[in-house]
Phi, psi and omega in degrees: 000135182293153185297320182292325176298318178296318179297319180297319179293323180295316180296318181293314181289324179299315178296321179293328183286332185304308180297324178291323175295320180295323177297315183292332178263004179057050177236074186298338180300327181290338176291318179294323180295318180290324177297320179296317179298315181299316183291316181289328175297319179301314178303320178292323176301318178298311181294327182297330176295314179289314185279309184287319181269321186260351182068021181269104182277084181274126174252026181230019180290346175296333178300317183282325176299317181286324177297320175297322177296315179294325177300315180295315184292317182292316181294318178294322181296315180291330174291318179294318181276351184055039176248132179291152178291323176209156181240351180218139003284348174217156184276126178239122182268165175285178181203142173244026175268123181304319184296321180291314181299317178301316184296317179295317180299314182295316182294317181298315179296321179298317180296311180297319182294325178298313180296314181297315180299319180304329180270307189289328185284358173277355178244180178207174176061223185293332178295318177297318179301311185290323180288322176295323175295319180298316178295321176298319180290324175300314179290327176298313180290330174298317181297321179298323183266024184248080187295336179302331181235045169095341182054230182291333182285340182089183186228123177277143178253114188268358180230150171268125184296151187262154175227135186303126175082002182233153176261093185291350173286342177280119183305325181291321178294319180294320178300314181299325177297311181296320181296316182292320177301316177301314180293322177297317181291325175294321176296317179298318181296320178294317178296322177295316179301321186268359179276173176298324178297315178299318177299318179295321179298318180291325177293322179298326179289322186273319189205092179302318185298319181296319180294316182296329181292341176273358180095005180257128181280114180304323184298315181298316179300313180295320182298314179298317181295321179296319178294316177299316179301313180295320184295318179295319180292324175297323176297320177297321180298320181296317180294320179299316179295324180292322179295315184274347186052039182198141175222140182212166179301341178300334176293343184257002189283161180295334178297322178294321176303318180296315181298317179298320176296324178297318176308311184294315184291316181298314181288325180133111180295129180085349177281135185304311183261010179302315179300324178294312176300316182294317180295317181297316179295319182296312181296319179296315177298317181296319185285311185280310183287329177296332178281346180266315183213146179282354178258033183296336179299338180295316179294322176299315180296322176295319179293319179297318181298317180295323180293314182294319186279323193240334186230082185298336183273004178066198182299317180293327178293322177299318184281324188261345182081219186296158182303131174209163182269135180227000000 
């Protein structure tokens, strides 16, 4: 078994073990902490498809994270108030079903990502970075100026969304939902990477001319990957809003885009379980160092600087060595 595969299994089983250890030691807070890691890692897995496989340095993925969060918040609020979202030309009711909310979040993010991708993917480099950031900021300011759903103050979610056969109010049950979703998306990401589509996407990142010479349009490949990436990040946003029972424009801010990118870079760009390693390291530093000093980001910045300058493969790269599939 390859070293990276072993590391991936350790990361997956390690995250799963944390809530059970928390139960045995009667420390329920750590279950919530592990759930937060799983959700943020999922957001990183989404970005890793665009960044790690496609070389698309998107600084606007907070837009999709926030759209997923608002999809969860708006649907749950209308379900709680028993008010339809719209009455014409047909009546659409709210919902507190996770499956419905996830579907809406994914579809909405896919639609928005298609529009953004059609424009931004005609550029590259710093232009692509800045245009994705600009779109995210546009959506951020729209959310601030949307008084129907809290505006700048955000929107409280008064119900925990339901999942068939599970008690989502139980932190352990909610963690298992997030964990399984994360593992399914990691499996999907692995299958995508090893597929013909994944190979074409990686060729598009390395040499567009070579890919175009085979009759495959690099733009179309990148657009599909960008939409898949956005949809996965939007799903994470819906889960994050459900965890906190609150959604606000802060989920759409450029700082969130930066944090998601930090997860990917810390763990290892292009590494399958890199986002999980990066998110776990980020949350652990935030929790433990944040309790010691409010300037804990200084240490995070130093670690990030060392990773960028000396260890391009991130945490997983340090442990696994050269790039390999796991």
